[in-house]
C-alpha positions in Angstrom: 0.0 -0.1 0.0 2.8 2.3 0.8 4.4 1.5 -2.3 1.2 2.5 -4.3 0.9 5.6 -2.7 4.6 6.7 -3.3 4.2 5.8 -7.0 0.9 7.7 -7.6 2.7 10.8 -6.1 5.5 10.3 -8.4 3.3 9.8 -11.3 1.3 13.1 -10.5 4.7 15.1 -10.3 5.5 13.8 -13.7 2.4 14.9 -15.2 2.6 18.4 -13.8 5.9 18.8 -15.4 5.0 18.0 -18.8 1.2 19.5 -18.6 -2.5 18.5 -18.8 -4.1 18.3 -22.2 -7.7 18.8 -20.9 -7.8 20.4 -17.2 -11.1 19.6 -15.6 -12.6 22.5 -13.8 -15.2 21.8 -11.0 -17.9 24.0 -11.0 -20.3 24.6 -7.8 -23.7 24.4 -8.2 -25.7 27.9 -8.5 -22.8 30.2 -9.8 -23.0 31.8 -13.2 -20.4 30.3 -15.7 -17.8 32.6 -17.1 -17.9 33.7 -20.7 -15.6 31.5 -22.8 -12.1 33.0 -23.8 -13.0 33.0 -27.4 -16.2 34.9 -26.9 -16.9 38.0 -29.2 -17.9 41.1 -27.5 -21.2 42.5 -29.2 -21.2 45.7 -26.9 -21.7 48.8 -29.1 -20.4 52.3 -27.8 -21.6 55.5 -29.4 -21.5 59.3 -28.5 -24.5 61.6 -29.3 -24.3 63.8 -32.2 -25.6 67.2 -31.6 -27.0 69.0 -35.0 -27.5 72.9 -34.6 -31.2 72.3 -36.1 -33.5 69.5 -37.3 -34.5 69.4 -40.9 -38.2 69.1 -39.8 -38.0 72.2 -37.6 -36.7 74.2 -40.3 -39.5 73.4 -42.4 -42.1 74.7 -39.8 -40.1 77.9 -39.2 -42.6 80.9 -39.1 -45.6 78.9 -39.5 -48.4 78.6 -36.8 -48.4 75.5 -35.1 -50.1 73.8 -31.8 -49.0 73.0 -28.5 -47.7 69.9 -30.0 -46.2 71.4 -32.9 -48.1 70.4 -35.5 -49.3 72.7 -38.3 -52.9 73.4 -39.8 -52.3 71.1 -42.5 -51.2 68.2 -40.3 -53.8 68.8 -37.9 -56.6 68.5 -40.7 -55.1 65.3 -42.0 -55.1 63.8 -38.8 -58.9 64.4 -38.4 -59.6 61.7 -40.8 -57.0 59.3 -39.0 -58.5 55.8 -38.5 -57.6 55.9 -34.4 -60.5 58.0 -32.7 -58.0 59.2 -30.1 -55.9 60.6 -33.1 -59.0 62.5 -34.2 -60.0 63.9 -31.1 -56.6 65.2 -30.4 -56.5 67.0 -33.8 -59.7 68.6 -33.1 -58.4 69.8 -29.9 -55.1 70.6 -31.6 -57.3 72.8 -33.9 -58.9 74.7 -31.2 -55.5 75.5 -29.7 -54.1 76.7 -33.0 -57.0 79.0 -33.8 -57.4 80.5 -30.4 -53.6 81.4 -30.5 -53.6 82.4 -34.0 -57.2 83.6 -35.3 -55.8 84.9 -38.5 -55.1 81.3 -39.5 -59.0 80.7 -39.4 -60.1 83.6 -41.2 -57.5 82.8 -43.9 -58.5 79.3 -44.3 -62.0 79.0 -43.1 -63.3 77.3 -46.1 -60.6 74.6 -46.2 -61.2 74.2 -42.6 -65.1 73.6 -42.9 -64.4 71.4 -45.7 -62.3 69.0 -43.6 -64.3 69.5 -40.3 -67.6 69.0 -41.9 -66.7 65.0 -42.4 -66.6 64.6 -38.5 -70.2 65.4 -38.1 -71.3 61.7 -38.6 -68.2 60.4 -36.9 -68.9 57.2 -35.4 -67.2 58.1 -32.0 -69.2 60.2 -29.6 -66.4 61.9 -28.1 -65.1 63.1 -31.5 -68.8 64.3 -32.3 -68.8 66.4 -29.1 -65.4 67.7 -29.5 -66.1 68.9 -33.0 -69.4 70.7 -31.5 -67.4 72.6 -29.1 -64.9 73.4 -31.5 -67.6 75.0 -33.9 -69.3 76.6 -31.2 -66.5 78.2 -29.3 -64.2 78.9 -31.9 -65.2 78.5 -35.5 -68.5 80.2 -35.7 -67.5 83.1 -33.6 -64.4 83.5 -35.5 -66.3 83.5 -38.6 -69.3 85.5 -37.8 -68.6 88.8 -39.6 -68.0 87.0 -42.6 -70.5 86.1 -45.5 -71.9 83.0 -43.7 -74.0 81.8 -46.9 -71.3 79.7 -48.6 -70.0 78.9 -45.2 -73.1 77.2 -44.0 -73.8 75.5 -47.5 -70.7 73.6 -46.8 -72.1 72.2 -43.7 -75.6 71.5 -44.3 -75.2 68.5 -46.6 -73.2 66.4 -44.1 -75.7 67.5 -41.5 -78.4 66.0 -43.3 -76.8 62.8 -44.2 -75.9 62.4 -40.7 -79.8 63.1 -39.8 -80.6 59.7 -41.6 -77.6 57.8 -40.2 -78.5 54.3 -38.9 -77.0 55.2 -35.4 -79.7 57.1 -33.4 -76.7 58.9 -31.3 -75.4 60.2 -34.7 -78.8 61.5 -35.9 -79.6 63.3 -32.5 -76.3 65.2 -32.6 -76.8 66.2 -36.4 -80.1 68.1 -35.2 -77.6 69.8 -32.4 -75.3 70.8 -35.4 -78.1 72.1 -37.2 -79.3 74.0 -34.1 -75.6 75.8 -33.7 -75.8 76.7 -37.4 -79.3 78.4 -37.0 -78.1 80.3 -34.1 -75.4 82.0 -36.3 -77.2 82.2 -39.2 -80.9 82.3 -38.8 -81.9 82.4 -42.7 -80.7 78.7 -42.8 -83.8 77.5 -41.5 -86.0 79.2 -44.2 -83.7 77.6 -46.9 -83.9 74.1 -45.8 -86.9 74.2 -43.7 -88.5 71.3 -45.7 -85.6 68.6 -45.0 -85.3 69.9 -41.4 -89.0 69.2 -40.5 -89.1 66.0 -42.4 -86.3 64.9 -40.5 -87.7 65.7 -37.0 -90.9 64.3 -37.9 -88.9 61.1 -38.8 -87.0 61.1 -35.5 -89.9 61.9 -33.5 -91.8 58.9 -34.6 -89.4 56.6 -33.1 -90.5 56.7 -29.8 -88.5 53.7 -28.7 -85.3 55.7 -29.4 -86.0 59.2 -27.7 -87.6 57.6 -24.4 -84.3 55.6 -23.8 -82.1 58.8 -24.1 -83.9 62.0 -23.0 -80.7 64.0 -22.8 -80.1 63.9 -26.5 -83.6 64.3 -27.3 -83.9 67.5 -25.3 -81.0 69.1 -27.2 -82.8 68.1 -30.3 -86.0 69.4 -29.4 -84.5 72.8 -28.2 -83.1 73.0 -31.8 -86.8 72.5 -33.0 -88.1 75.2 -30.8 -85.2 77.5 -31.9 -86.3 76.8 -35.7 -90.0 77.2 -35.3 -89.5 80.5 -33.4 -88.2 82.0 -36.7 -91.6 81.3 -37.9 -93.8 84.7 -38.5 -96.5 84.9 -35.6 -99.6 86.9 -34.9 -98.3 90.3 -33.8 -100.4 93.5 -33.9 -99.1 96.4 -36.3 -98.9 99.9 -35.2 -101.1 102.0 -37.3 -99.4 104.5 -39.4 -101.8 107.2 -38.2 -100.3 107.0 -34.6 -97.2 107.5 -36.0 -98.1 111.0 -37.8 -98.4 113.9 -36.1 -99.8 117.3 -37.8 -99.1 115.5 -41.2 -95.4 114.9 -40.4 -93.4 112.2 -38.8 -91.2 114.4 -36.3 -92.1 112.5 -33.2 -90.6 109.7 -32.3 -92.7 106.6 -33.6 -92.4 103.4 -32.1 -92.7 100.3 -34.5 -93.3 96.9 -32.6 -91.2 94.0 -33.9 -92.9 93.3 -37.1 -92.9 89.5 -38.1 -90.8 88.5 -41.1 -92.5 88.0 -44.3 -94.0 84.6 -44.6 -93.0 84.3 -48.2 -90.2 82.3 -47.3 -92.4 79.6 -45.2 -95.2 79.4 -47.4 -94.2 76.0 -48.7 -93.9 74.2 -45.2 -97.7 74.8 -44.3 -98.0 71.1 -45.0 -95.1 70.0 -43.2 -96.1 71.8 -40.2 -99.5 70.4 -40.4 -98.0 67.0 -40.3 -95.6 67.7 -37.2 -98.2 68.8 -35.2 -99.5 65.1 -34.6 -96.4 63.8 -34.3 -95.5 66.3 -31.5 -98.9 65.7 -29.7 -98.4 62.0 -29.9 -94.7 62.4 -28.6 -96.1 64.2 -25.7 -98.7 61.8 -24.8 -95.9 59.2 -24.8 -94.1 60.7 -21.9 -97.4 60.4 -19.7 -96.7 56.5 -18.8 -93.1 57.2 -17.3 -94.7 60.4 -15.7 -97.1 58.5 -13.9 -95.4 55.7 -13.0 -92.5 57.6 -11.6 -92.8 59.5 -8.2 -91.0 62.7 -9.6 -91.2 64.6 -12.7 -87.3 64.5 -13.6 -85.7 67.3 -15.2 -85.2 65.8 -18.6 -88.4 64.8 -18.9 -89.7 68.1 -18.3 -87.3 69.7 -20.7 -88.6 67.5 -23.3 -92.3 67.9 -22.6 -91.8 71.7 -22.4 -90.0 71.7 -25.4 -92.6 69.9 -27.3 -95.5 72.1 -25.9 -93.5 75.3 -27.1 -93.0 73.8 -30.6 -96.8 73.2 -30.7 -97.5 76.7 -29.6 -95.2 78.1 -32.3 -96.9 76.2 -35.1 -100.3 77.2 -33.9 -99.0 80.8 -33.9 -97.6 80.3 -37.3 -101.1 79.4 -38.5 -103.0 82.2 -36.7 -100.5 84.7 -38.5 -101.5 83.1 -41.8 -105.5 83.3 -40.6 -105.3 86.8 -39.5 -102.9 88.2 -42.1 -104.9 90.8 -44.1 -108.2 90.2 -41.9 -109.7 92.5 -38.9 -110.6 90.7 -36.0 -114.4 91.2 -36.9 -114.1 89.3 -39.9 -113.0 86.3 -38.2 -115.5 83.4 -38.3 -116.0 80.9 -35.2 -116.5 78.3 -37.6 -113.0 77.7 -38.1 -110.2 79.0 -40.6 -109.8 77.8 -44.2 -109.1 74.1 -44.9 -105.9 75.3 -46.6 -104.4 77.0 -43.6 -105.7 74.7 -40.7 -106.5 71.1 -40.8 -109.4 70.2 -38.8 -108.2 67.1 -37.7 -105.6 68.8 -35.7 -108.2 70.4 -34.1 -109.7 67.2 -32.9 -106.4 65.9 -31.9 -105.7 69.0 -29.7 -109.1 68.7 -28.2 -108.6 65.1 -27.4 -105.3 64.3 -26.6 -103.8 67.9 -25.4 -106.5 69.7 -23.9 -108.7 66.7 -22.6 -105.8 65.9 -20.2 -105.5 69.4 -18.9 -104.6 70.1 -16.1 -101.8 68.0 -15.6 -101.3 66.9 -11.8 -104.4 68.6 -10.8 -104.0 67.4 -7.2 -100.7 69.4 -6.6 -99.4 66.8 -3.9 -96.1 66.5 -5.1 -93.1 68.6 -3.9 -93.0 72.6 -4.5 -90.2 71.6 -7.4 -92.2 69.2 -9.3 -95.5 71.2 -8.8 -93.8 74.1 -10.5 -92.6 72.2 -13.4 -96.2 70.9 -13.8 -97.5 74.3 -13.5 -95.3 75.5 -16.2 -96.6 72.9 -18.7 -99.8 73.8 -17.6 -99.5 77.6 -18.5 -98.0 76.5 -22.3 -101.0 74.4 -22.7 -103.4 77.3 -21.7 -101.5 79.5 -24.1 -101.9 77.2 -26.9 -105.6 76.7 -26.1 -106.2 80.6 -26.0 -104.2 80.7 -29.5 -106.7 78.4 -31.3 -109.7 78.4 -29.1 -111.4 80.5 -31.8 -110.7 78.0 -34.4 -111.5 74.7 -32.7 -114.9 75.8 -31.2 -114.0 74.1 -27.6 -117.2 72.8 -25.7 -118.4 75.3 -22.7 -117.0 73.0 -20.2 -113.6 73.2 -21.7 -113.7 77.0 -21.7 -115.0 77.0 -18.1 -112.1 74.6 -16.9 -109.4 76.8 -18.5 -110.6 80.0 -17.3 -111.2 78.5 -13.7 -107.5 77.4 -14.0 -106.4 81.2 -14.9 -108.3 82.7 -12.2 -106.8 79.9 -9.8 -103.3 80.6 -11.0 -103.4 84.3 -10.4 -104.9 84.0 -7.3 -102.3 81.4 -6.2 -104.7 78.7 -5.3 -103.3 76.3 -7.6 -100.3 76.1 -5.2 -102.1 75.7 -1.8 -98.8 75.4 -0.1 -98.2 79.2 -0.7 -101.5 80.5 -0.8 -101.2 82.3 2.5 -99.8 85.3 3.3 -98.4 88.6 1.4 -97.7 88.3 -2.2 -93.9 88.2 -1.6 -94.5 84.9 -0.2 -95.6 83.5 -3.6 -93.0 81.9 -5.6 -91.6 84.6 -8.0 -91.4 82.3 -11.0 -95.1 81.3 -10.7 -96.2 84.8 -10.8 -94.1 85.7 -13.6 -95.6 82.8 -15.6 -99.0 84.0 -14.4 -98.4 87.3 -16.0 -97.2 85.7 -19.2 -100.4 83.6 -19.0 -102.6 86.8 -18.6 -100.7 88.5 -21.5 -101.8 85.8 -23.8 -105.4 86.0 -22.5 -105.0 89.6 -23.2 -103.9 89.0 -26.9 -106.7 86.9 -27.2 -109.0 89.5 -26.2 -107.7 91.7 -28.4 -107.8 89.3 -31.4 -111.5 88.7 -30.9 -112.1 92.5 -30.5 -115.0 92.5 -27.8 -116.0 90.7 -24.7 -117.4 87.7 -26.6 -114.6 85.3 -25.5 -115.5 85.9 -21.8 -119.2 86.3 -22.2 -119.4 82.8 -24.2 -117.6 81.2 -21.1 -119.2 82.9 -18.2 -118.9 86.3 -16.8 -118.4 85.2 -13.4 -114.8 84.5 -14.1 -114.0 88.2 -15.5 -113.7 90.1 -12.1 -111.9 87.3 -10.3 -109.0 87.3 -13.2 -108.9 90.9 -13.3 -108.6 91.4 -9.7 -106.1 88.7 -9.0 -103.8 90.2 -11.8 -104.3 93.9 -10.2 -103.2 92.6 -6.9 -99.9 91.0 -8.5 -99.4 94.3 -10.2 -99.5 96.4 -7.3 -98.0 93.8 -4.9 -94.9 93.1 -6.8 -91.4 95.0 -6.6 -91.0 98.0 -9.1 -87.9 96.8 -10.5 -88.6 93.3 -11.1 -89.0 91.2 -14.0 -92.7 90.2 -12.8 -93.5 94.0 -12.7 -92.3 93.8 -16.5 -94.4 91.0 -17.3 -97.3 93.0 -15.8 -96.8 96.2 -17.6 -96.3 93.9 -20.9 -99.8 92.6 -20.1 -101.4 95.8 -19.3 -100.0 97.1 -22.6 -102.2 94.5 -24.4 -105.2 95.5 -22.6 -104.8 99.3 -22.8 -103.4 99.8 -26.5 -106.2 99.0 -29.1 -105.7 96.4 -31.8 -107.8 96.3 -35.2 -111.4 96.7 -34.6 -111.0 96.7 -30.8 -114.3 98.0 -29.1 -113.5 100.1 -26.2 -115.3 98.8 -22.8 -117.8 101.4 -21.5 -117.8 102.7 -18.0 -120.3 100.0 -16.7 -117.8 97.1 -17.6 -115.9 96.0 -15.0 -112.7 96.0 -17.1 -113.0 99.4 -17.6 -112.6 100.1 -13.7 -109.3 97.9 -13.7 -108.1 99.8 -16.8 -108.4 103.1 -14.9 -106.6 101.5 -11.9 -103.6 100.5 -14.1 -103.4 103.9 -15.7 -103.4 105.9 -12.9 -100.5 103.7 -11.2 -98.1 104.3 -14.0 -96.9 107.8 -13.1 -96.3 106.9 -9.6 -94.2 103.8 -11.0 -92.3 105.8 -13.1 -91.1 108.2 -10.2 -90.3 105.1 -7.9 -88.0 103.7 -10.8 -86.3 107.0 -11.3 -83.0 106.7 -12.9 -81.8 104.1 -10.6 -83.5 101.4 -13.0 -83.4 103.0 -16.3 -84.5 99.8 -18.3 -87.7 99.3 -16.3 -88.3 103.2 -16.5 -88.0 103.0 -20.3 -90.6 100.4 -20.7 -93.1 102.9 -18.7 -92.4 105.5 -20.7 -92.9 103.3 -23.8 -96.0 102.5 -22.5 -97.2 106.1 -21.7 -96.2 107.0 -25.1 -98.3 104.2 -26.7 -101.2 105.1 -24.5 -101.1 108.8 -25.6 -101.1 107.7 -29.1 -104.3 106.0 -28.7 -105.9 108.4 -26.1 -107.6 110.4 -28.7 -111.0 112.3 -27.9 -113.1 109.2 -28.8 -111.1 106.9 -26.4 -112.2 106.5 -22.9 -108.7 106.8 -21.4 -108.5 110.4 -22.8 -109.4 112.0 -19.5 -107.5 109.8 -17.5 -104.1 110.7 -19.8 -104.9 114.3 -19.4 -104.9 114.3 -15.7 -101.8 112.3 -15.7 -99.9 115.5 -16.3 -100.5 116.6 -12.7 -98.7 113.5 -11.5 -95.6 113.8 -13.7 -94.3 117.3 -12.6 -91.8 115.5 -10.0 -90.7 113.2 -12.8 -89.1 116.7 -14.5 -88.8 119.0 -11.7 -90.5 120.5 -8.9 -90.0 123.7 -6.7 -90.0 123.5 -2.9 -91.1 126.2 -0.4 -88.0 128.1 -0.4 -87.9 128.6 -4.1 -85.3 125.9 -4.6 -85.6 123.5 -7.5 -85.4 119.9 -7.1 -84.6 118.0 -10.5 -86.4 114.7 -11.0 -85.2 111.4 -12.8 -85.4 112.9 -16.3 -82.3 114.6 -16.1 -80.2 111.7 -15.6 -81.9 109.3 -17.9 -80.6 108.0 -21.2 -81.3 109.7 -24.5 -83.8 107.0 -25.5 -85.8 107.3 -22.2 -85.7 111.0 -22.6 -87.1 111.0 -25.9 -89.9 108.8 -25.0 -90.7 111.1 -22.3 -90.7 114.2 -24.6 -92.6 112.6 -27.3 -95.4 111.7 -25.1 -95.8 115.3 -24.2 -97.3 116.0 -27.4 -100.1 113.8 -26.9 -101.8 115.9 -24.0 -104.6 117.8 -25.7 -104.4 120.3 -23.2 -101.0 120.7 -21.9 -101.3 123.0 -18.9 -99.2 125.6 -17.1 -98.6 123.2 -14.4 -96.6 120.8 -16.2 -95.0 123.5 -18.7 -93.4 125.2 -15.6 -91.9 121.7 -14.5 -90.4 121.2 -17.9 -89.1 124.9 -18.0 -87.5 124.4 -14.8 -85.7 121.1 -16.0 -84.7 122.9 -19.0 -82.7 125.2 -17.2 -80.6 122.8 -15.4 -76.8 122.8 -16.3 -76.8 119.1 -16.4 -79.4 118.9 -19.3 -77.7 118.1 -22.7 -78.6 121.0 -25.0 -79.6 118.5 -27.7 -82.4 117.1 -25.3 -83.3 121.2 -24.7 -83.9 121.8 -28.2 -85.5 118.6 -28.7 -88.2 119.6 -25.8 -88.7 123.0 -27.8 -89.5 121.1 -31.1 -92.0 118.9 -29.6 -93.7 121.7 -27.7 -93.8 123.7 -31.0 -95.5 120.6 -32.5 -98.0 120.6 -29.8 -98.6 124.1 -29.8 -99.2 124.1 -33.6 -101.8 121.2 -33.0 -103.8 123.4 -30.5 -102.7 121.3 -27.5 -101.1 124.6 -25.7 -102.6 127.9 -25.0 -100.8 130.7 -26.6 -100.2 132.6 -23.1 -98.5 129.3 -21.7 -96.5 128.9 -24.6 -95.2 132.4 -24.5 -94.5 132.2 -20.7 -92.5 129.0 -20.9 -90.2 130.9 -23.7 -90.1 133.9 -21.7 -88.8 131.8 -18.4 -86.3 130.2 -20.6 -84.8 133.5 -21.8 -84.9 135.3 -18.5 -83.7 132.6 -16.2 -81.2 130.8 -18.1 -77.9 131.0 -16.3 -74.9 131.7 -19.0 -71.6 130.6 -17.8 -69.3 132.1 -17.1 -70.8 135.5 -16.2 -67.9 137.4 -17.9 -67.9 137.7 -21.5 -64.0 137.2 -21.7 -63.3 135.2 -18.5 -60.1 135.6 -16.9 -59.6 131.7 -16.1 -59.0 129.4 -18.8 -61.2 126.9 -17.0 -64.4 129.0 -17.1 -63.9 129.3 -21.0 -64.1 125.7 -21.3 -67.4 125.5 -19.3 -69.0 128.3 -21.2 -72.7 127.5 -22.7 -73.1 131.2 -24.0 -73.1 129.6 -27.5 -75.7 127.3 -26.5 -78.1 130.3 -25.2 -77.2 132.0 -28.6 -78.6 129.4 -30.3 -81.7 129.1 -27.8 -82.3 132.6 -28.4 -82.6 132.1 -32.3 -84.7 129.0 -31.8 -87.1 130.9 -29.4 -87.2 133.7 -32.0 -88.1 131.4 -34.8 -90.9 129.6 -33.0 -92.5 133.0 -31.7 -92.3 134.4 -35.4 -94.2 131.4 -36.3 -97.1 131.6 -34.0 -99.3 133.9 -36.3 -100.1 137.4 -36.4 -97.1 139.2 -35.6 -98.6 142.1 -34.4 -101.0 140.5 -32.1 -98.2 138.5 -30.6 -96.2 141.7 -30.1 -99.0 143.2 -28.2 -98.9 140.1 -25.8 -95.2 140.0 -25.4 -94.5 143.9 -25.1 -95.4 144.3 -21.7 -94.2 140.9 -20.8 -90.6 141.6 -21.9 -90.6 145.2 -20.4 -91.5 143.5 -17.0 -88.6 141.1 -17.2 -86.1 144.1 -18.4 -87.1 146.2 -15.4 -86.0 143.6 -13.2 -82.7 144.1 -14.4 -81.6 140.6 -15.7 -78.0 139.8 -16.6 -76.4 141.2 -20.0 -77.0 138.0 -22.0 -80.8 137.4 -20.8 -81.6 141.2 -21.6 -79.9 141.0 -25.1 -82.1 137.9 -25.9 -85.3 139.4 -24.7 -84.4 142.6 -26.8 -83.9 140.4 -29.9 -87.3 138.7 -29.5 -88.7 142.5 -29.4 -86.8 143.0 -32.8 -88.0 140.0 -34.4 -91.9 140.8 -33.8 -91.4 144.5 -34.5 -91.3 146.3 -37.6 -90.6 149.4 -39.4 -92.5 151.7 -38.3 -92.1 150.2 -34.8 -95.3 148.7 -33.1 -94.2 149.9 -29.8 -96.8 152.0 -27.9 -96.0 155.6 -26.5 -95.7 154.2 -23.1 -93.6 151.4 -24.4 -91.3 153.7 -26.1 -90.9 155.6 -22.8 -90.2 152.8 -20.8 -87.6 151.2 -23.0 -85.8 154.5 -23.4 -85.0 154.5 -19.5 -83.8 150.8 -20.0 -81.7 151.1 -22.9 -79.7 154.1 -21.9 -78.2 151.9 -18.9 -78.1 148.9 -21.2 -75.7 150.7 -23.5 -73.5 151.7 -20.7 -73.3 148.1 -19.4 -72.7 146.8 -22.5 -69.4 149.1 -22.8 -68.4 148.0 -19.2 -68.8 144.5 -19.9 -66.6 144.4 -22.9 -63.2 145.4 -22.2 -61.2 147.8 -24.5 -58.9 146.5 -27.3 -55.3 145.7 -26.4 -52.4 144.8 -28.2 -53.3 141.0 -27.8 -56.8 141.2 -28.6 -57.7 142.1 -32.4 -60.1 144.8 -33.0 -62.7 142.9 -35.3 -63.4 140.6 -31.9 -64.5 143.4 -29.8 -66.3 145.2 -32.5 -68.3 141.7 -33.3 -68.7 141.3 -29.7 -70.1 144.8 -29.2 -72.4 144.6 -32.3 -73.9 141.3 -31.0 -75.1 143.1 -27.9 -76.1 146.5 -29.4 -77.4 145.3 -32.4 -80.9 145.0 -31.2 -80.9 148.5 -30.0 -79.7 149.8 -33.5 -82.7 147.9 -35.0 -84.9 149.7 -32.6 -83.3 153.3 -33.2 -83.9 152.7 -37.0 -87.6 151.9 -36.3 -88.2 154.7 -33.9 -86.2 157.6 -34.2 -88.2 159.0 -31.2 -86.6 156.2 -29.1 -82.9 157.1 -30.0 -83.9 160.7 -29.1 -85.1 159.9 -25.7 -82.2 157.6 -25.2 -79.7 160.3 -26.1 -81.4 162.8 -23.7 -81.5 160.2 -21.0 -77.5 159.7 -21.4 -77.0 163.2 -20.8 -79.0 163.3 -17.8 -77.3 160.3 -16.1 -73.9 162.0 -16.8 -75.3 165.1 -15.1 -77.0 163.3 -12.0 -74.1 161.0 -11.7 -71.9 164.2 -11.0 -74.3 165.9 -8.8 -75.6 162.9 -6.9 -73.4 160.0 -7.1 -76.0 157.9 -5.3 -78.6 158.6 -7.6 -80.7 155.8 -9.3 -79.5 154.3 -12.2 -80.6 151.7 -14.6 -77.4 150.0 -14.7 -75.3 148.3 -12.0 -72.3 150.4 -13.1 -71.5 154.0 -13.7 -71.4 155.7 -10.2 -68.1 157.0 -10.9 -68.3 160.1 -13.0 -65.2 159.3 -15.2 -66.8 155.8 -16.0 -70.1 157.5 -17.0 -68.1 159.9 -19.4 -66.2 157.0 -21.0 -69.5 154.7 -21.3 -71.1 157.7 -23.1 -68.4 158.4 -25.6 -67.9 154.5 -26.2 -71.5 154.1 -26.9 -71.8 157.1 -29.3 -68.7 156.0 -31.2 -70.2 152.6 -31.7 -73.4 153.9 -32.8 -71.5 156.1 -35.2 -70.0 153.2 -36.9 -73.3 151.8 -38.0 -74.2 153.3 -41.2 -78.2 153.2 -40.1 -77.8 154.7 -37.0 -75.4 157.5 -38.2 -77.9 158.5 -40.3 -80.4 158.9 -37.8 -78.0 160.6 -35.2 -77.2 163.2 -37.8 -80.8 164.4 -37.5 -80.2 164.7 -33.6 -77.1 167.1 -33.6 -78.4 169.0 -30.7 -78.8 166.3 -28.5 -75.4 165.0 -29.2 -74.2 168.5 -29.1 -75.7 168.8 -25.6 -74.2 165.7 -24.4 -70.6 166.8 -25.6 -71.0 170.0 -23.8 -72.1 168.3 -20.6 -69.0 166.2 -21.1 -66.6 169.1 -21.7 -68.1 171.2 -18.9 -67.3 168.3 -16.5 -64.0 167.7 -17.6 -63.1 171.7 -17.1 -64.7 171.3 -13.6 -62.5 168.2 -12.7 -59.4 170.0 -13.8 -60.0 173.0 -11.8 -60.9 171.1 -8.9 -57.5 169.1 -9.4 -55.7 172.8 -9.5 -57.5 174.1 -6.5 
């Protein structure tokens, strides 16, 4: 054994010396094998290459791109991508690009629409909705100012194609797209009315679709309402005779919104006839879902409301066709022509719509749900009132509707809110009640008499009118409810064609008088803090004045209204201060309404004229409003609505009390010159002179005005006001003068002081002021005197004598009375006399007259010379 071991060790040493061909390596389990020694290294190492610019970026330099760097062309191409997410992102990118670069849309609008219209019928719901928002918020507003005819024609073909799509979602969305087109281009409905109504009829017949998705049906029905609202309806026209005044249309004439001509819709009458039964059946199909549900959900309510609105608009269109060109007295209760109205529709409405009225009669649901049913009942009632004269409803049906109107106005339809004052009632409920009453008023006007109420029981008349009057008197003056009441009152007060006024024995007449008497106080309460509401009241007053002729029972009430309107213009307090009403601060449109209403008072008294005169004297009043008032009052006087004494007194008040600013003719402060209204007063003087000269016989007017003007002059008004009064005297005078002997004496005493005042108020020329400016100013104020001197030499003689005596009196008694506020100083008197004589000498006509009064002129010069010598002697002494 020992030998064998030694031999093996020896053998191993020998192998180590000569090497091993294949060495066996022992590997442990779980260890990763090392790569073979002859393995090839496939690892690739590289460095990034940085270029100054990319080739794609260089191509887009200067182009409009979206947030993702896509151009308009690339985005339009991606809208046709097979992936819906890419199409949606492309539409969002277009929205971002157009908002950032609006010029891109204006420059390529037709190319954009040609590409976008392909997505109207897109299979993906999100893509269609994204396209709708893009068109609504960006594309249509951005192209609104352009010619939209070609713009719309590019879209409607794809919209109509989508309306016939197999998918209901696509079809309903197509109506939403067309509604958007109508919003921005209303004539599109009249151009494509046949196709649109046919598609609406088709989609509404498929009740299994719209009952499943009411939200989409709601938007489609809203579009139908918008389209049908473009149809002409039966609105009353303003009689052209109401717009004329004294043969001339110089007063503000208000034309109601006239319906569009129906020529563009004459071909769709049959389509509308076919649409009404479909709408009625669609409305009836909602009954099972409504009755089985504890609440009337918002979507069902919106759908039912839109259906009823559509029926109401269609009925209004047929009413327009029936009444067009016919007075109300010629309408027959036997029904309209079959070519206009189908009697089968009448039977359908009576059975399926009016027969189920009222909806939810017990009112046992929540307040919100009751309100929804109430609104639906209101629209049904309005439809009934529109077509009741054609369908010949039975008496019990008339009784039911009128009973409901009375209960609605009284609040008994809503038992939960029937107690307490008016403010506790639901605001919206009363608002709709007033709209319902307005529809009732329109019905009353159409028939033209009380036949409508007498046929259905007169016991409802007083209740309905009393309930409405209670609402009108109790609601807030500036609320929308008050505006609805005023609209209804206008329907009841303003006559239509062949309307028969109620007599004093009729209960309606008493309520009409109550409404009329409340208008002036309402106008004052609204004031200038609620200008829109005040404008509505002024409009109603104007329309009432246009209709309140001598044959109208309202004429007396309209005349008495002027005694309540003085606070609206201005009023005087006990101390003589003037309080200006809201008229001063209203807008021009409202002021125009108020001014034009003055014309229709058949006897405009001095009480209101005084209030208007003080209002005209307010410095805050725009001068255009001032001259508009004069224009309307002159027209009223020409029509015999103002007494001549009141008319003259109004003008004398303006001329004598108008405060000219600044008081100095040549203001020292520059800011005073900026606020000057002297030019306005000169224009006012010319306007007054023109109006007075057109009154009639100048000699008679002169006799009336002579003493009035003298009384005002003796009160020593400011220079501008005195000059204006003298100019009126000159305009009405002639040669030889119409002045009386006593008038010449009185006027001479004033003119002597007036000439001194003119000279004192207008400073002498210096190097800075040019001579023509001074002469022009002096001539303006002295020209009336020159005319009077030319027409009455006796007046000039008396004035020259008084000028000499004034100098003598001032030298002997400095405190002596003078007709001028200047001139107690002797030297000032002498300078004034010399200046006045020089100015008169420059006028050719006056110089000729003065030449015949050399004795008086020499006497004045002698007095001046003696006073100057006396002054020199006193100085030497």
